[in-house]
Each structure stands twice: as structure tokens, then as C-alpha cells.
C-alpha positions in Angstrom: 23.9 16.0 30.5 24.2 19.3 29.3 21.5 18.9 26.8 19.2 17.8 30.1 19.9 20.8 31.9 19.7 22.9 28.7 16.2 21.9 28.3 14.8 21.9 32.2 15.9 26.0 32.0 14.0 25.8 28.6 11.1 24.7 30.0 11.3 26.7 33.4 11.8 29.7 31.0 8.9 29.3 28.9 6.7 28.5 31.9 7.7 31.6 33.7 6.9 33.3 30.1 3.2 32.2 29.5 2.8 32.9 33.5 4.0 36.5 32.7 2.3 36.7 29.6 -0.7 35.7 31.0 -0.7 37.9 33.3 0.1 40.7 31.6 -2.6 40.4 28.6 -5.4 40.2 31.7 -4.0 43.5 33.1 -4.7 45.1 30.1 -8.3 44.4 31.0 -8.2 45.9 34.7 -8.1 41.8 35.7 -6.0 41.1 38.4 -5.0 37.5 39.9 -6.6 36.8 43.7 -6.1 34.0 46.5 -9.0 32.0 45.8 -8.2 30.8 49.7 -8.5 34.0 51.5 -11.1 35.1 48.9 -14.6 35.2 49.1 -16.7 34.6 45.6 -19.6 36.2 46.5 -17.9 39.4 46.5 -16.3 39.4 43.3 -18.9 41.8 41.1 -21.5 40.2 39.0 -20.1 41.7 35.2 -20.0 38.9 33.1 -16.7 38.3 31.3 -16.7 37.1 27.7 -12.8 35.5 26.6 -12.1 34.8 23.2 -8.4 35.1 20.8 -7.7 37.1 17.5 -4.4 35.5 16.2 -2.3 35.6 18.9 -3.9 38.2 20.5 -6.4 37.9 24.2 -9.6 39.5 24.3 -12.1 39.9 27.0 -15.3 41.6 26.7 -18.2 42.7 29.5 -20.2 42.7 26.7 -21.9 39.7 24.8 -20.0 39.3 21.1 -22.1 38.2 18.2 -21.1 34.9 18.2 -22.7 32.3 20.3 -22.2 28.5 20.1 -25.0 27.3 16.9 -27.8 24.7 17.2 -28.2 25.7 13.0 -26.2 24.3 10.3 -26.7 24.6 6.6 -24.5 22.0 5.3 -25.9 21.7 1.1 -29.5 21.8 0.9 -29.6 20.3 4.5 -30.9 22.4 7.8 -29.9 20.4 10.3 -31.5 22.3 13.8 -31.4 21.2 17.1 -33.8 22.7 19.9 -33.6 22.9 23.6 -36.5 23.7 25.7 -35.1 22.9 28.9 -36.9 20.0 31.0 -39.3 19.8 28.2 -36.6 18.5 25.7 -35.5 18.8 22.4 -34.8 17.2 19.7 -31.8 17.0 16.5 -33.4 17.0 12.8 -33.0 17.7 9.5 -34.8 19.7 6.9 -34.5 18.8 3.0 -37.3 21.4 1.0 -40.7 20.4 2.5 -39.5 17.3 4.2 -38.3 17.5 8.5 -36.8 14.2 9.6 -35.9 13.7 13.3 -32.2 12.0 14.1 -32.2 12.5 17.9 -33.5 13.6 21.0 -31.9 15.6 23.5 -31.1 18.9 24.5 -29.3 20.2 21.6 -26.4 23.0 23.1 -24.3 22.9 20.0 -24.0 21.7 16.3 -20.3 21.9 15.6 -18.6 20.9 11.8 -15.3 18.9 12.5 -13.5 18.0 9.4 -16.3 16.5 7.1 -18.3 15.7 10.0 -20.6 16.8 12.4 -20.3 16.9 16.0 -23.9 17.3 18.4 -23.2 18.2 22.1 -26.7 17.7 24.5 -27.2 18.1 27.9 -29.6 19.6 30.5 -29.2 21.1 33.9 -32.3 19.9 36.1 -32.8 20.6 39.8 -29.9 18.0 41.2 -29.0 16.5 37.8 -27.0 17.0 35.5 -25.4 15.2 32.6 -25.0 15.2 28.4 -23.3 13.2 25.7 -21.1 14.1 22.2 -21.9 12.7 19.3 -20.8 12.6 15.7 -22.6 12.5 12.3 -19.8 11.1 10.3 -21.0 12.1 6.8 -23.5 14.7 7.6 -24.6 14.6 3.9 -26.3 11.7 4.0 -28.1 12.2 7.5 -29.0 9.5 10.0 -28.7 8.9 13.8 -25.7 10.2 15.1 -23.3 7.6 16.9 -22.5 8.4 20.3 -19.1 9.1 21.3 -18.9 10.0 25.0 -21.9 10.1 27.9 -21.0 13.5 29.7 -20.9 13.6 34.1 -22.3 17.2 33.7 -24.5 19.9 32.0 -22.1 20.9 28.6 -22.6 24.8 28.2 -20.1 24.9 25.3 -17.3 23.3 23.2 -14.4 24.6 22.1 -12.2 22.5 19.8 -8.6 22.7 20.5 -6.2 22.4 17.7 -2.2 23.5 19.5 -1.5 19.9 19.1 -1.3 19.4 15.3 -1.7 15.4 15.4 -4.5 15.5 17.7 -7.4 17.6 18.4 -9.4 18.0 21.8 -12.7 18.9 22.5 -12.8 21.1 25.1 -16.4 20.7 26.8 -17.5 23.6 29.0 -19.9 21.9 31.3 -22.1 23.2 33.9 -19.8 22.8 37.3 -16.4 21.0 35.3 -14.3 21.0 32.5 -14.2 17.9 30.3 -11.5 16.9 27.4 -13.1 14.1 24.7 -10.5 13.0 22.1 -11.1 9.3 19.9 -7.6 8.0 21.1 -7.9 8.9 24.9 -11.9 9.2 25.5 -13.8 11.8 27.8 -10.9 12.9 30.6 -12.1 15.4 33.3 -9.8 18.1 33.5 -11.4 20.2 36.2 -13.9 18.5 38.4 -15.2 21.0 41.0 -14.8 24.3 38.8 -15.4 28.0 40.4 -17.6 28.8 38.0 -19.8 25.6 39.6 -19.9 26.9 42.9 -22.6 29.1 44.4 -21.6 31.3 47.1 -24.9 33.5 49.2 -26.9 32.1 46.3 -25.0 33.7 43.5 -23.3 31.3 40.6 -20.5 32.4 38.9 -21.5 30.6 35.5 -19.8 30.6 32.9 -19.7 32.7 29.7 -17.0 31.3 27.2 -14.1 29.5 26.7 -10.9 29.8 24.8 -7.2 28.7 25.0 -4.5 31.0 25.3 -0.8 29.9 25.4 -0.9 27.1 27.5 -4.0 28.1 29.2 -8.0 27.3 29.1 -9.6 30.3 30.0 -13.5 30.7 30.6 -15.3 33.7 31.2 -17.5 33.9 33.8 -19.6 36.4 35.8 -17.4 38.5 38.1 -13.3 37.6 36.0 -11.7 34.9 33.8 -10.6 31.4 35.8 -7.4 30.3 33.6 -6.4 26.6 33.8 -3.5 24.8 32.6 -3.7 22.9 29.5 -2.5 19.2 30.7 -0.5 19.5 27.1 1.6 22.1 27.1 4.8 24.1 28.6 3.4 25.3 31.5 2.2 21.7 32.5 5.4 20.0 31.8 7.3 22.6 34.3 4.5 22.5 37.4 4.5 24.6 40.0 2.8 24.0 43.2 -0.2 26.2 42.1 -0.1 24.9 38.4 -2.7 21.8 38.9 -5.2 24.9 40.8 -7.2 27.3 38.6 -6.8 30.3 38.9 -9.0 33.2 39.3 -8.3 36.7 37.4 -11.2 39.4 39.0 -11.9 43.5 38.6 -8.9 45.3 40.4 -11.3 47.5 41.8 -12.9 44.9 43.9 
């Protein structure tokens, strides 16, 4: 009984420490939390925010960083290139010396090396349609058509590989209107179906720019501030409070 109480107290303390650390870290960049129930997104600034981490330090920038999702990857003598021409389509091809081979069709959003494989993220949001897919090339030294891992119910913008769990890697996919998670073990999960950055207010959309993990939160940089979503695997979720399942929004303090 004492052990159970001690564990419960530890979880409460850890949750509060994570929440305090998040708020204090964002305050350094002039960002404060606002109550979304009484806050109009259209009243937030239109300044884009990019989020990243350096070690255990959170970084929020209002200038586009040099690091972006790549659509070209060199593997030995092979160059993988993804193209994205919007409604006119795109493709993934591989170039070796003077020879070019097309591997798949699709609007390629990101190529990402993971262990010994190549992940391919593709998709498109056009008019009222939004969809995509995540595929894998398990042996990129021997080019072939990528194997489909999951079809996505939203158009992807970025992918972040979350290695917080030592025995499991989660591919966190920042969609045009949602936040998704994929693992080979659990398949596709929807973490945030109607995300803040996908909602339009007075003709403006607070579109997403970037994603990172900070403690037990996924932070999404958007036009107007930073959205914090508790990760479903972490201390902050083991001891959830009323608002734990909801996104939190931090914007410039002078709004």
C-alpha cells in the first residue's frame, strides 16, 4: 500500500514538474498560455514559430531555421530524390551515375533514414481532399518499390521520429489538420484529430511549421505561437488532469 501511494505521489510530482518546466521554458521566448475556450485564434499574431530541441533545451525561433525536411538523400553511390508538384503530382526516383529509375508516384514530402531503412512520406492537401501514405524501403542499397506501411487520413507536412521509448520508435506525423503516430507494433493512431493549426479563423489558418518533443509533450510551432499536446506515453499522461487530453496553446504575451 505504501509503495502504491509513493508511486502515485511520484506521478503527480512528475506531472507538475513537466508542466512547470514547459511553461517556464516557453516564457523565456515571450510565450504564455491562453484559454482556448475564450480566445479567438484570429487575434493571435501572424508570426510563425519554429520549435526544436538542443539536448534538453527547448528552442523557439521566429526565423526559419536551416534544418528542413529533406527530399534528397545520398546512400553510397545512389541518390534518392523525391519531387512534389502539388496537384500535378510527384514521384520518388533513384539516380545512379547517368541512370535514373522511378520507384513510386506521389507527392514526396520527406525522406528519412531510420536504422538501415529509408522512410518515404508522401501526400497532398488540395481543395477538400487530404490524404497521404508512409512507406519504407528496407534495403536502400538495392532500390525497389517502397513497401506501404500505412495510408494516412490527412496530408502530411513533417515526420518526427520519437525515440523516447528505448524499445520502440514512433513516427510522429504532423498532418495538415491532425497529429498522427505510427509504429509497426500498433499501426496508425490519431493523437489529435482536429488540430488547432488546421482550423481557419476569419480566413486565416494557423498552419504548422515544425514539431519536436520536449519532456512529455509534443510541441508544434504554428503561425501565432506553439501548441503543446501531451504524449500518450509519458508521466504527464499517466497522471492526467482535466485538460491533459486537450491541446494547450501558448502565444506572445502582448496579444
